[in-house]
N, C-alpha and C positions, 0 to 999 in steps of 0.2 A: 408799179413794181415795188415789192415790199423791201423795207430797210431793216427788217428784223434779222438779226444775226450778221448784218454787214459790218465788217470791222471799221471803226472810226466814226460810226453814225450813232448819235445819242437820241434815244426815243423822247418824244414830247412829254412834258410833265403832266401828271394827273390833275384834273380840275380840283380846286380846294373844296372841302366839305364845309358847308355853312352850318353854324351853330344856331339852332332854333332859340327864339326868345321864350322864356317861361311866362305862362299866364297865371301862375299861382298867386303872385302878389297882387296883380290887378283884380283877380277874382275876390280875394279877401277884402280889398279896399271897396269893391262894389257892394259886397254884403254889408260892411260897416256903414257905408254911405246910405244904403237903403234903410237900415235900421234907424239912423239918425234922422233921415227924412220923415219916416213914420212918426218919430217922436216930435218933430217940429209941427207936423200936421195933426198932432193929438190923436192919431190912430192908436198909438201905444203910449202909455204914460212913462215918464222918465223913471219913476220908481220901479216899474216892471222891467225896463231896459237894464237898469243897474242890477236888479236881482238876477235876471237871465245871464248877464255877462259874468257875474260873480260865480255862478254855478256851471255855466256851459262854455266858458272861454276855451277850454282844451279842444272843443270841436273845431275851432279855427285852425289849430295846429294839425289835427287829424285831416281836415280837408286839404290843407297845404301839402301834407305828406302824400295823400292819395293822388293829387294832381302831379306832384313830382314823380311818383311811381309810373303813372300813365305816360308822362313825357319820356321817361327813361326807356320804357318798353317800346314806344313808338320810334325812338331814335335807334334802338337796336334793330328793329325791322327794316328801317330805311338806310341803315349803315351810316348814320350821321352821329355827330357828337351831341349827347344830351345836354340841355341847358343847365347851367349851374345856378347856385342861389344868389350870388352877388352880394355886394356890400349893402345895397338897399334892402334886399330880402332878409339878411342877417339882422339889420337894424329893426325891421318890422317885427320879426320874430321876438327879439329882445323886448320890444315895447309891449307886445301882446302878453308875454310871460310876466313881465314886471307888473303891469297894471292888472293882469288877471289875479296874480297872487295877492296884490294889495286889496282888490275887491273882495276876494274870498275871505281874507282875514277881517275885513271891515264888517262882513255879515255876521261874524262871530262875536262882535262886541255887543254889550248890553246898552244900545243907544238910548233906550227908554230911561234907564237909570241915569245915564249921563245927562240927558235932556232935562230930567226932573231936578237933578242936583244943581244944574246951571240955571234953572228957571226959564227954560225955553219951551214954548208951546208948539203944537203942530202947525198953528197958523203962522208962526214965525218962519218955519221952513217953507210953507206954501207961498209966502210973499216973495220968495226968490224967483218963482216961476209964474206969478200972476197976481191978481188982486182978489180981495175978499168981497163976496157979494152976499147981501143980507136978504132973507126971505122971512115973512111972517105968515102964520096960518092959524086957523081956529077950528077946533072940533068940539061938538056938543051933542049929547044924546041922553035919554033917560037911562038911569042905572037900575039894573034888575034887583028886585028885593032879595035879600039874603045871599047875594053874590059877593065874591072877593075880587080884588084888583091886582093884576100883575103888570108891572111896568118894566120894559126892556129899553135901555138906552145905552148903547156901547160907547158913545162919545157925545157928552153933553151933560149939563146940570139938570137935576130933577128936584122940583119943589112940590110938596103935597100939603094942602091945607083944607080946612073944612068948608063946606058949602052950606047954604041955608035952604036948599031944595033937594030934590031926589035925582038930580042930574050929575053927570060927569062932564066937566068943561075943561078943555085943554087949550092953553095958549102956547103956540109954537114960535120960537125964535131960532132961525137957522142961519149958519154962516157957511158959505161954500167958497173954496179957493179955486179959481180958474183964470185962464188967460183972456177969456172973452165972455161976453154976456150969454151968447148962445151955448157955450160949453157949460157955464154955470146953470143955465136953465135946464140943460139935459140932466145934470147931476141932481138938481132939485126935484125933477119929475120922478127920478128913480127912488128918492128917499122921502116920500110922503109918509108921515106917520099914519098908523091905522089903529082902529079899535075893533076888536073881534070878540064875540061872546060864544063860548062853548059850555053848555050846562051852567054850573054855578061859578064859572071863572070868566072874568072879563080881562082881556089882554090889550094893553096899550104898547105898541111897538114903534119906536122912533125910526126904524129901518135904516140907520146910518151905515150898516154893513153892506148895503146895496151899492155903495160907492166904491167898494174895494179898498185899496190903499189911498184913495184920493181923500183930501181934506174936506170933511163935512162934519160940522158940529151942530147938534140940535139940542136946545134947551127946552124942557117941558115944564110948564107951570100948570099943575093939576088941581082942580077943585072938585071935591066929591063929598057925599054924606059922611059925617064923622064916625059912624058906626061900621064903616066898611073896612075889613082887614086889608092890609096893603103889603105886597111883596115887591121889592125893587131889585133889579139886576143892572149894574152899571160897571163898565170897564174903565172909563176915564171921564170923570165929571163929578162935581160935588152933589151931595144929596141932603135935602132938608125936609123934615116932616114935622108938622105941628098940629096940635089939637085933634088927636085921634082918640076915639073911644073903643078901640079894637087893637088886635095884635099887629105888630109891624115887624117885617123881616127885610133885611138889606144885605145883599151880596155885592161887594164893590172892590175895585182895584184903583189905586191912586186917586182916592176920593177923600174929601173932608166931609164927614157925615155928622149931621146935627139933628137930634130928635128932642122935642120939647112938648111938655104937657100931653103925655101918652097915658091913657087909662086902659092899659092892656100890657101883655108881655112883649118884650123886645128881644130879637135875636139878630146879631150882626156877625157876618163872616166877611172879614176885610183883609186886603193885602196891600201893603205899602200905603196905608191910609191913616187918617186920624178920626177920632170919634168924640163927640160931645153929647152927653145925655143928661137932661135936666127935667126934674119933676115927672118921674115915671111911677105909675101906680103899681104895675105888675112886676114880674121877675125880669131880670136882664141877663142875657148870655152873650158874651163877646168872644170871638175866637179869630185866629189868624196871625198875621204879622203886621203890627201897627206901629205908627210913629209915636203918637201920644193919645191918651185917653183921659177924659174928664167926666166923672159921674157924680151927680149931686141930687139930693132930695128924692130918695127912692123909698117907696113903701114896701117893696118886695125884696127879694134876694138878688145878689149880684155875683155872677160867675165870669171870671176873665181867664181865658186859656190861650196861650200862644207866646209870641215874642213881642215885647214892647220896647222899642228902641230909643225912645226919647224920655217920656215921663208918664206916670199914672197918678191921677188925683181922684180921690174918692171922698165924698162928704155926705154925712147924714143919711145913713142907710139903716132902715128899721129891722131888717132881717139878715140872715147870715151872708157873709162876704167870703168868697173863695177866689184865690189868685194863684195861677200856676204858670211858670215859665221855666226855661232851662236853668236859670240861676236862683229863682225865688219861688218858694211855696208857702202860702200863708192862708189862714182861716180865722175869722172872727164871728162872734154871734151877732154883733151889730156895731155900728159906728155912729156915735152921737156928735163927734167932732169931725176932724179931717185927717186924711192920710195922703202923704206926698212921697212918691217913690221915683227915683231916677237911677242912673247907672252907678252912682257912688253912695247915695244916702237914702235912708228911709226914716221918715218922721211921721208920727201919728199921735193923736191925742183923743181922749174920751172914747176908748174902745172897751167894749164889754166882751169878756171871754165866755167859754174857754177860747184862749188865743193860742194858735200854733203858727210858728214862723221859722222857716229854714231858709238860709240864704248864704251868700259868700261875698267877700270883698266889699262890704257895705258898712258904713257908719250908721248905727241904729239908735234912734231916740224915741221912746214911747212914754208919753205923759198921761197921768191920770187913768191908769188901766185898772179895770175891775175884773175879778174872777181868776180862774186858773190861767197860767202862762207856761208855755213850752217853747223855748227859743234856742236856736242853734245858729251860730254865725262863725264862718271860717274866714279869718283874716279881716277883722273889723271890730271897732269898739262898740260897746253896748251900754246904753243908759236907759233904765226902766224906773219909772215912778208909779207906785201903786196907789190907787185911790181907795179901793176895797180889796183887801188881801185874800187871795186864794192860794192854792198850791202853785209853787213856782219852781221851774227847772230851767237853768240857763247854762249852756255850754259854749265856750268861746276859745278860739285859738288865735294868738298874736293880736290881742286887743283887750283893753281893760274892761272890766265889768263894774258898773255902778248901779246898785239897787237901792231905791228909796222906798221905805215902808212907813205907814202911819205909826206914830209914836205909841199909840195904845193898842196896836195889833198884837195878837198872840200867834206865835209860830215856833217851830223847831228848825234849826239851821244846821246844815252840813255843807261846808265849803272847803274847797281844796284848789290850790294853784301850784304850778311848778315854775321856777324862775321868776317869782313875783311875790308881793307881800299882800296881806289881808289887813284891812282896817275896819273897825266897827264902832258905831255910836252907842251900841247897847252894852251895858255893863254885864248883862247876864251871859253874853257870848264869850267863850274862852278862845283866845287867838294864840296860835303857836307859829311864829315866823321862823322857820329853820333856814339853813344855808341853801338848800336846793328846793325845799318844798314848804309850803305854808298851809295850815289847816285852821278851821274855825268850827266850833260846835257849841250847842247850847239851846236852852228853851226860854222863850220870852212869853210871859203871861200864861194864857191857857194852852198855848202850843197847838192850837187847832189847825193851823196851816203848816205845810212842810215846804221848806225852801232848800233846794239843792243847787249849789253853784260850783262849776268846774271850769278851770282855765288852764291855758298853756302859754308860758312865756309872757305873762302880763299879770297885773294886780287885780284885786277884788276889794270893793269899797261898799260897806253896808251903812246906809244913812237913815237917820230918824227925821221924819217930817211931820208937821202939824196937820191935822185933818183938814180937808178942803170942804168949803160949803157946797151944797148941791148947785148945779148949773140950771138956770131956767131953760125951758124948751125953746129951741130956736125955730122961728117961723120959716117956711120955705122962702127962697129968694124970689123977689118980684120977677114977673115974666119980662123978657126982653126979646124984641124981634131983631135979632142980630143976623147979618148975612153970614153965610158959611165962610170960614177963614180961607185965605188964599196963599198964605205963606208957605214957602218950601222949607223942608226940614232936612238937615244933614244928620244921618243916623249915628247914634252910638248904641250900645246894647245894655239892657237891664239883665 
């Protein structure tokens, strides 16, 4: 008999609706756990795991949201209460977002520059995850007549020297970072250097890129006939070439490059690197962004184009020298002495003109200069001592000008400065030092040369010096078999 509608009878309560537990959190944890397991089993490298997480961590939040939407729709169909997120779910979401944003920002840092400035090598990172395993190898074969050699080594040092036969011989020293010997053997097998010949080009490839992001460093010691032209491509590793009777080309990043005793032309394209060139018979062309450059004993011309962040040293160059950077532009006919340039100073001696120099914010000192001179310096003092006087034009702003000329030289002078004074050792020069402007004019001797000096906010000093005896020719420096430098350089800018 039904109790419905009967006065005083209370119907039984409806059974409670149970809340389903969400499986979004466990699913995300399972995915993260599987990824870490694959990393421990070396199926996926930790570097790849970090890169994937930095780029694709929002996928975890999307997956979480899809699961929660499915759970909500299922609860609606069953008439039950959909599961909530809970405190643990909120904490997991916060952890994913925070670490995901940190990983994404970390990938935008220039870790290579930070590592280089701190003196940390790839091998140092690899030692956190394993040990370094060493491998040696040897390649040898006849070198085709009239062929050239191209060397590719993306990670490792390259050394090239002359052989006394017609063969190419390569001694390989390899370092592999891995957690086990079997894993290291696997990387070694993938990165075996090869020698291939196509037409007149022989290619020696270190194959280090076959290891991906894993640490593999391969040093190549190459011996081949001295008359073979050589081209080297290196991304990270020092380069040394000695005793060539042919052209040499080097394209490198983060490398200390040393070339000695080259009887041919040299062309370097370098980034964040250093270069040392000694005893070069042909022409030299260096371009790119370099830390420092040292060039000495060159029978050809020298052309330097780019940014030189530490120092430039040039000594004994028989033909024209050209230098161009964002702050300095200079040209000389030859250098019998030395030139030293850094971020604040430029000093040179025994330069033959015509000399052209334009720069800014540098203290300039040129000693024993011969021929015509055209010099412009913004915000820096200038000292020029002429050995053989030619036409001279010097413009300066916010820096004193001091010009020394031989006492028996003949020249015409036109000098002017504002907010400064003019002084002269020559009685033939008429000097007028006014309140705001000073001028000097006159003719000395034959007046063959013309000197024009202009300054702003500083003084002008014209000095008389005794003639200098001629310098005896300097022999080339003795050969030295020095290893490529390993020091790290903290950049400033020239």
